[in-house]
DRENDO-1510 file (C-alpha; in Angstrom, 1 decimal, always signed):
<recs>
REC; n; res; u; v; w
REC; 1; MET; +26.2; -5.6; +5.9 .
REC; 2; PHE; +23.5; -4.3; +8.2 .
REC; 3; ASN; +23.4; -5.3; +11.8 .
REC; 4; LYS; +20.6; -7.5; +12.9 .
REC; 5; GLN; +18.2; -6.9; +15.8 .
REC; 6; THR; +20.1; -5.6; +18.8 .
REC; 7; HIS; +16.9; -5.3; +21.0 .
REC; 8; ASN; +15.1; -8.2; +22.7 .
REC; 9; ASP; +12.0; -8.1; +20.7 .
REC; 10; PRO; +11.5; -10.7; +17.9 .
REC; 11; PRO; +11.5; -9.4; +14.3 .
REC; 12; GLU; +7.8; -10.2; +14.0 .
REC; 13; VAL; +7.2; -7.6; +16.8 .
REC; 14; VAL; +9.9; -4.9; +16.1 .
REC; 15; THR; +11.6; -4.7; +12.7 .
REC; 16; SER; +15.1; -3.7; +11.9 .
REC; 17; LEU; +17.0; -2.0; +9.1 .
REC; 18; HIS; +18.5; -5.4; +8.2 .
REC; 19; ASP; +15.0; -6.9; +7.9 .
REC; 20; LEU; +13.8; -4.1; +5.6 .
REC; 21; MET; +16.9; -3.9; +3.5 .
REC; 22; GLU; +16.4; -7.6; +2.6 .
REC; 23; TYR; +13.5; -6.6; +0.4 .
REC; 24; GLU; +16.1; -5.1; -2.0 .
REC; 25; TYR; +17.4; -8.7; -2.5 .
REC; 26; LEU; +13.9; -10.1; -3.0 .
REC; 27; VAL; +13.2; -7.5; -5.7 .
REC; 28; GLN; +16.6; -7.7; -7.4 .
REC; 29; SER; +16.6; -11.5; -7.4 .
REC; 30; HIS; +13.4; -11.8; -9.4 .
REC; 31; GLN; +11.5; -13.6; -6.7 .
REC; 32; LEU; +8.6; -11.1; -6.8 .
REC; 33; LEU; +7.8; -10.7; -10.4 .
REC; 34; PRO; +10.0; -7.6; -10.8 .
REC; 35; ASP; +8.8; -6.6; -14.2 .
REC; 36; HIS; +5.5; -5.4; -12.7 .
REC; 37; PRO; +5.2; -2.5; -10.2 .
REC; 38; VAL; +3.8; -3.4; -6.8 .
REC; 39; TYR; +0.9; -1.2; -7.3 .
REC; 40; SER; -0.2; -3.0; -10.5 .
REC; 41; ILE; -1.9; -5.6; -8.4 .
REC; 42; LEU; -4.2; -2.9; -7.1 .
REC; 43; ALA; -5.6; -1.7; -10.4 .
REC; 44; GLY; -7.3; -4.9; -11.5 .
REC; 45; ARG; -9.1; -4.5; -14.8 .
REC; 46; HIS; -9.5; -0.8; -14.4 .
REC; 47; ALA; -7.0; +1.4; -16.3 .
REC; 48; SER; -5.0; +3.7; -14.3 .
REC; 49; LYS; -5.3; +7.5; -14.8 .
REC; 50; LEU; -1.5; +7.5; -15.1 .
REC; 51; ARG; +1.1; +5.5; -16.9 .
REC; 52; GLY; +4.7; +4.5; -16.4 .
REC; 53; ARG; +7.6; +6.1; -18.3 .
REC; 54; GLY; +8.5; +5.4; -21.9 .
REC; 55; LEU; +6.1; +4.4; -24.8 .
REC; 56; ASP; +3.0; +2.4; -24.0 .
REC; 57; PHE; +1.1; +0.6; -26.7 .
REC; 58; GLU; -2.5; +1.8; -26.7 .
REC; 59; GLU; -4.4; +0.5; -29.8 .
REC; 60; VAL; -4.5; -0.3; -33.5 .
REC; 61; ARG; -6.4; +2.0; -35.8 .
REC; 62; GLN; -6.7; +2.7; -39.5 .
REC; 63; TYR; -3.8; +4.5; -41.0 .
REC; 64; VAL; -4.1; +8.3; -41.5 .
REC; 65; ALA; -1.8; +10.6; -43.4 .
REC; 66; GLY; +1.1; +11.6; -41.3 .
REC; 67; ASP; +1.3; +8.4; -39.3 .
REC; 68; ASP; +4.9; +7.0; -38.9 .
REC; 69; ILE; +5.1; +4.1; -41.4 .
REC; 70; ARG; +7.4; +2.3; -38.9 .
REC; 71; ASN; +4.3; +1.8; -36.8 .
REC; 72; ILE; +2.2; +0.1; -39.4 .
REC; 73; ASP; +0.7; -3.2; -38.1 .
REC; 74; TRP; +1.3; -5.4; -41.1 .
REC; 75; ARG; -0.6; -8.4; -39.7 .
REC; 76; VAL; -3.8; -6.4; -39.1 .
REC; 77; THR; -3.3; -4.7; -42.5 .
REC; 78; ALA; -3.1; -8.0; -44.3 .
REC; 79; ARG; -6.1; -9.4; -42.4 .
REC; 80; VAL; -8.5; -6.6; -43.1 .
REC; 81; GLY; -7.2; -5.3; -46.4 .
REC; 82; LYS; -6.7; -1.8; -45.1 .
REC; 83; THR; -3.6; -0.2; -43.7 .
REC; 84; HIS; -3.6; +0.1; -39.9 .
REC; 85; SER; -1.1; +1.7; -37.5 .
REC; 86; LYS; -0.1; +1.0; -34.0 .
REC; 87; VAL; -0.8; +3.9; -31.6 .
REC; 88; PHE; +1.5; +4.5; -28.7 .
REC; 89; THR; +1.0; +6.8; -25.7 .
REC; 90; GLU; +3.9; +8.6; -24.2 .
REC; 91; GLU; +4.2; +7.5; -20.6 .
REC; 92; LYS; +4.9; +9.7; -17.6 .
REC; 93; GLU; +7.1; +9.5; -14.7 .
REC; 94; ARG; +5.4; +8.0; -11.7 .
REC; 95; PRO; +7.0; +9.1; -8.4 .
REC; 96; PHE; +5.8; +7.1; -5.5 .
REC; 97; PHE; +4.8; +8.9; -2.3 .
REC; 98; LEU; +4.1; +6.7; +0.7 .
REC; 99; ILE; +2.2; +7.7; +3.8 .
REC; 100; LEU; +3.1; +5.1; +6.5 .
REC; 101; ASP; +1.2; +4.7; +9.8 .
REC; 102; GLN; +3.4; +3.6; +12.7 .
REC; 103; GLY; +1.0; +4.8; +15.4 .
REC; 104; SER; +0.1; +2.9; +18.6 .
REC; 105; SER; -3.0; +1.3; +17.1 .
REC; 106; MET; -0.7; -0.5; +14.6 .
REC; 107; PHE; +1.1; -2.3; +17.5 .
REC; 108; PHE; -1.3; -5.2; +17.5 .
REC; 109; GLY; -1.1; -8.8; +16.1 .
REC; 110; SER; -2.5; -12.1; +17.1 .
REC; 111; GLN; -0.8; -14.2; +14.5 .
REC; 112; ARG; +2.8; -14.0; +13.1 .
REC; 113; PHE; +3.4; -10.3; +12.8 .
REC; 114; VAL; +2.1; -7.1; +14.4 .
REC; 115; LYS; +0.5; -4.7; +12.0 .
REC; 116; SER; +3.2; -2.1; +12.3 .
REC; 117; VAL; +5.8; -4.7; +11.1 .
REC; 118; THR; +3.7; -5.9; +8.2 .
REC; 119; ALA; +3.2; -2.2; +7.2 .
REC; 120; ALA; +7.0; -1.6; +7.4 .
REC; 121; HIS; +7.6; -4.7; +5.1 .
REC; 122; ALA; +5.0; -3.4; +2.6 .
REC; 123; ALA; +6.8; +0.0; +2.6 .
REC; 124; ALA; +10.2; -1.6; +2.0 .
REC; 125; LEU; +8.9; -3.7; -0.9 .
REC; 126; SER; +7.2; -0.6; -2.4 .
REC; 127; ALA; +10.4; +1.4; -2.0 .
REC; 128; PHE; +12.7; -1.0; -3.8 .
REC; 129; TYR; +10.3; -1.7; -6.6 .
REC; 130; THR; +10.0; +2.0; -7.3 .
REC; 131; ILE; +13.8; +2.5; -7.3 .
REC; 132; LYS; +14.3; -0.6; -9.5 .
REC; 133; ARG; +11.9; +0.9; -12.1 .
REC; 134; GLY; +13.8; +4.2; -12.1 .
REC; 135; ASP; +11.2; +6.3; -10.4 .
REC; 136; ARG; +11.5; +8.6; -7.4 .
REC; 137; PHE; +10.4; +7.4; -4.0 .
REC; 138; GLY; +9.7; +9.2; -0.8 .
REC; 139; GLY; +6.9; +10.0; +1.7 .
REC; 140; ILE; +6.0; +10.4; +5.3 .
REC; 141; ILE; +6.3; +8.1; +8.3 .
REC; 142; TYR; +4.3; +9.1; +11.3 .
REC; 143; ASN; +3.1; +8.3; +14.8 .
REC; 144; GLU; +2.0; +10.1; +17.9 .
REC; 145; ASP; +5.4; +11.6; +18.5 .
REC; 146; GLY; +5.7; +13.3; +15.1 .
REC; 147; PHE; +6.6; +12.5; +11.5 .
REC; 148; ASP; +9.5; +12.2; +9.1 .
REC; 149; TYR; +9.2; +13.6; +5.6 .
REC; 150; ILE; +11.6; +12.2; +2.9 .
REC; 151; VAL; +11.7; +14.1; -0.3 .
REC; 152; PRO; +11.1; +11.7; -3.3 .
REC; 153; LYS; +14.4; +10.9; -5.1 .
REC; 154; ARG; +15.9; +8.1; -7.2 .
REC; 155; SER; +18.4; +7.0; -4.7 .
REC; 156; LYS; +19.1; +3.8; -2.8 .
REC; 157; LYS; +20.7; +5.9; -0.1 .
REC; 158; LEU; +17.5; +7.8; +0.2 .
REC; 159; VAL; +15.5; +4.5; +0.5 .
REC; 160; GLN; +17.9; +3.4; +3.3 .
REC; 161; HIS; +17.3; +6.7; +5.1 .
REC; 162; PHE; +13.5; +6.3; +4.7 .
REC; 163; LEU; +13.6; +2.8; +6.1 .
REC; 164; GLN; +15.8; +3.8; +9.0 .
REC; 165; CYS; +13.1; +6.4; +9.9 .
REC; 166; VAL; +10.6; +3.6; +9.7 .
REC; 167; VAL; +12.7; +1.5; +12.1 .
REC; 168; ASN; +13.1; +4.4; +14.5 .
REC; 169; ARG; +9.4; +5.0; +14.9 .
REC; 170; ASN; +8.7; +1.2; +14.9 .
REC; 171; GLU; +11.1; +0.7; +17.8 .
REC; 172; THR; +9.1; +3.1; +20.1 .
REC; 173; LEU; +5.9; +1.1; +19.9 .
REC; 174; PRO; +6.6; -1.6; +22.6 .
REC; 175; SER; +6.9; +1.1; +25.2 .
REC; 176; ARG; +3.4; +2.5; +24.5 .
REC; 177; THR; +1.0; +2.0; +27.4 .
REC; 178; THR; -2.1; +3.5; +25.7 .
REC; 179; ILE; -3.6; +3.4; +22.3 .
REC; 180; ARG; -4.7; +6.8; +20.9 .
REC; 181; PRO; -7.0; +7.2; +18.0 .
REC; 182; GLY; -5.1; +8.1; +14.9 .
REC; 183; THR; -7.7; +9.9; +12.9 .
REC; 184; SER; -6.4; +13.4; +13.4 .
REC; 185; LEU; -2.9; +12.2; +12.8 .
REC; 186; LEU; -3.8; +10.6; +9.5 .
REC; 187; ASN; -5.7; +13.7; +8.5 .
REC; 188; ASP; -2.7; +15.9; +9.3 .
REC; 189; MET; -0.5; +13.8; +7.2 .
REC; 190; LEU; -2.9; +13.8; +4.2 .
REC; 191; ARG; -3.2; +17.6; +4.5 .
REC; 192; ARG; +0.6; +17.8; +4.4 .
REC; 193; ALA; +0.7; +15.4; +1.4 .
REC; 194; GLN; -1.6; +17.6; -0.5 .
REC; 195; SER; +0.9; +20.5; -0.3 .
REC; 196; LEU; +3.8; +18.2; -1.2 .
REC; 197; VAL; +2.6; +16.2; -4.2 .
REC; 198; THR; +1.6; +17.9; -7.4 .
REC; 199; HIS; +0.3; +15.6; -10.1 .
REC; 200; ASP; +1.1; +12.2; -11.7 .
REC; 201; TYR; +2.2; +10.7; -8.4 .
REC; 202; VAL; +1.3; +7.3; -7.0 .
REC; 203; VAL; +0.2; +8.0; -3.5 .
REC; 204; ALA; -0.1; +5.1; -1.1 .
REC; 205; VAL; -1.4; +5.1; +2.4 .
REC; 206; ILE; -0.5; +2.1; +4.6 .
REC; 207; SER; -2.6; +1.9; +7.8 .
REC; 208; ASP; -5.2; -0.2; +9.6 .
REC; 209; PHE; -7.7; +2.7; +9.0 .
REC; 210; SER; -9.1; +1.9; +12.4 .
REC; 211; SER; -10.8; +5.3; +12.6 .
REC; 212; ILE; -11.4; +7.5; +9.5 .
REC; 213; ASP; -13.9; +10.3; +9.2 .
REC; 214; ASP; -15.3; +12.6; +6.5 .
REC; 215; GLU; -12.2; +14.8; +6.6 .
REC; 216; THR; -10.1; +11.7; +5.8 .
REC; 217; ARG; -12.3; +10.9; +2.8 .
REC; 218; LYS; -12.2; +14.5; +1.6 .
REC; 219; HIS; -8.4; +14.6; +1.6 .
REC; 220; LEU; -8.1; +11.3; -0.2 .
REC; 221; ARG; -10.6; +12.4; -2.9 .
REC; 222; SER; -8.7; +15.7; -3.3 .
REC; 223; ILE; -5.3; +14.0; -3.8 .
REC; 224; SER; -6.8; +11.5; -6.3 .
REC; 225; TYR; -8.0; +14.2; -8.7 .
REC; 226; HIS; -4.5; +14.5; -10.2 .
REC; 227; ASN; -2.7; +11.4; -8.8 .
REC; 228; ASP; -3.2; +7.7; -8.4 .
REC; 229; VAL; -4.2; +7.0; -4.8 .
REC; 230; MET; -4.3; +3.5; -3.2 .
REC; 231; LEU; -5.0; +2.3; +0.3 .
REC; 232; VAL; -3.2; -0.6; +1.8 .
REC; 233; HIS; -5.2; -1.9; +4.8 .
REC; 234; ILE; -3.3; -4.0; +7.3 .
REC; 235; GLU; -5.6; -6.4; +9.1 .
REC; 236; ASP; -5.3; -9.1; +11.8 .
REC; 237; LYS; -7.4; -12.3; +12.2 .
REC; 238; LEU; -8.9; -10.9; +15.4 .
REC; 239; ASP; -10.3; -8.0; +13.4 .
REC; 240; ASP; -12.6; -10.5; +11.7 .
REC; 241; ALA; -13.4; -12.9; +14.5 .
REC; 242; LEU; -12.8; -13.1; +18.2 .
REC; 243; PRO; -11.9; -16.4; +19.9 .
REC; 244; ASP; -14.5; -18.3; +21.9 .
REC; 245; GLY; -14.5; -18.1; +25.7 .
REC; 246; ARG; -14.6; -15.3; +28.2 .
REC; 247; LEU; -12.4; -12.4; +27.2 .
REC; 248; VAL; -11.5; -9.0; +28.6 .
REC; 249; LEU; -11.1; -6.4; +25.9 .
REC; 250; SER; -9.4; -3.1; +26.6 .
REC; 251; ASP; -8.3; +0.0; +24.7 .
REC; 252; GLY; -5.8; +0.9; +27.4 .
REC; 253; ARG; -8.3; +3.1; +29.2 .
REC; 254; ARG; -11.5; +1.1; +29.5 .
REC; 255; GLN; -12.3; -2.6; +29.4 .
REC; 256; ILE; -15.3; -4.8; +28.9 .
REC; 257; ALA; -16.1; -8.5; +29.6 .
REC; 258; TRP; -16.8; -10.2; +26.3 .
REC; 259; GLN; -18.2; -13.7; +25.3 .
REC; 260; ASN; -19.0; -14.6; +21.7 .
REC; 261; THR; -22.0; -16.7; +22.6 .
REC; 262; ARG; -23.7; -14.0; +24.6 .
REC; 263; HIS; -26.5; -12.4; +22.6 .
REC; 264; ASN; -24.6; -13.6; +19.4 .
REC; 265; TRP; -22.0; -11.0; +20.0 .
REC; 266; GLY; -19.3; -13.0; +18.1 .
REC; 267; GLN; -21.4; -13.4; +15.0 .
REC; 268; LYS; -22.5; -9.7; +15.1 .
REC; 269; TYR; -18.9; -8.7; +15.5 .
REC; 270; THR; -17.8; -10.7; +12.4 .
REC; 271; ILE; -20.7; -9.4; +10.3 .
REC; 272; ALA; -20.1; -5.8; +11.3 .
REC; 273; TYR; -16.4; -6.0; +10.3 .
REC; 274; ARG; -17.0; -7.7; +7.0 .
REC; 275; ASN; -19.8; -5.2; +6.2 .
REC; 276; TRP; -17.4; -2.4; +7.0 .
REC; 277; LYS; -14.7; -3.9; +4.7 .
REC; 278; THR; -17.2; -4.2; +1.8 .
REC; 279; GLU; -18.4; -0.6; +2.3 .
REC; 280; PHE; -14.8; +0.6; +2.7 .
REC; 281; VAL; -13.8; -0.9; -0.7 .
REC; 282; ASN; -17.0; +0.1; -2.5 .
REC; 283; GLU; -16.9; +3.7; -1.2 .
REC; 284; PHE; -13.4; +4.3; -2.5 .
REC; 285; ARG; -13.9; +2.4; -5.7 .
REC; 286; ARG; -16.3; +5.2; -6.7 .
REC; 287; TYR; -13.3; +7.5; -6.7 .
REC; 288; ARG; -11.1; +5.0; -8.5 .
REC; 289; ILE; -9.1; +4.5; -5.3 .
REC; 290; PRO; -8.3; +0.8; -4.9 .
REC; 291; VAL; -7.9; -1.0; -1.6 .
REC; 292; LEU; -5.5; -3.8; -0.9 .
REC; 293; PHE; -5.7; -5.9; +2.2 .
REC; 294; PHE; -2.5; -7.4; +3.8 .
REC; 295; ASN; -2.8; -9.8; +6.8 .
REC; 296; THR; -0.5; -10.3; +9.7 .
REC; 297; THR; -0.2; -14.1; +9.2 .
REC; 298; ASP; +1.7; -14.3; +5.9 .
REC; 299; THR; +4.7; -12.5; +4.7 .
REC; 300; VAL; +4.1; -9.5; +2.5 .
REC; 301; GLU; +6.1; -11.0; -0.4 .
REC; 302; ASP; +3.8; -14.1; -0.3 .
REC; 303; GLN; +0.7; -12.0; -0.3 .
REC; 304; VAL; +2.0; -9.9; -3.2 .
REC; 305; MET; +2.8; -13.0; -5.3 .
REC; 306; ARG; -0.7; -14.4; -4.7 .
REC; 307; GLY; -2.2; -11.0; -5.6 .
REC; 308; MET; -0.1; -10.9; -8.8 .
REC; 309; GLY; -1.2; -14.4; -9.7 .
REC; 310; ARG; -4.8; -13.6; -9.3 .
REC; 311; LEU; -4.4; -10.4; -11.5 .
REC; 312; PHE; -2.7; -12.2; -14.3 .
REC; 313; LYS; -5.1; -15.2; -14.1 .
REC; 314; ASN; -8.1; -12.8; -14.6 .
REC; 315; LYS; -6.6; -11.0; -17.6 .
</recs>
């Protein structure tokens, strides 16, 4: 058994190894549609550039000399009057490489969880799904103090070590007094990832993407040329709309007085964020990089199940 929280912060604010290891039970107990990889909810109707491991059915076509007679589709053959064969594609291994943001901008939440904890939960779920499917898992956890690199392996012990690194960095966040932009940090991690992943990886980045630039986009496009890349955006209700009344907003260095009704600031704020989200999704869709949004109100497992349900309903 793993020890529960020993610090004074609630689990919605600071996570623990015990909390993260519980995702192994959720995956193994078939509570989260375990026959489907967590990243399958990101692909929608668009076929991935990569496949899983084994043999994957691709199509039925007319029989040609040399086809394995064991693959003849007798139903189609009887229906059309001509011999047809099933075609299978050999699937490839899909190691999962996760880049997890545990920087100071992620220590924010107005609802149930702070972003850093939701991100940690998403990482744990991804890790146990990957191991359950027999693929390798590893990646990078980073914040302003540095980063941890875990070599992808098929190992529960490795996953536990990865999650302990997540906890170690997560526990430092309450002591932060300032929020520093994470753009250069993310770019540094993406640059490292380019030298660590080769091809046929699933590369996921979990962050709030509060500040990305052209270099970030360049790295993501470059990684996506030979790998499947996905972005998992962690958002809070206050990202979309600020509460009414007089507020004082601060980034830890400067502050401003804010009131939604003044000059329609509240409405403009909401419109600006929603436009940014739409542009963010559409921009990366052009490069076949899907974006998934997780909120800080609901548990990650509930959000994944809802996402799975929408996917299968649309198929």
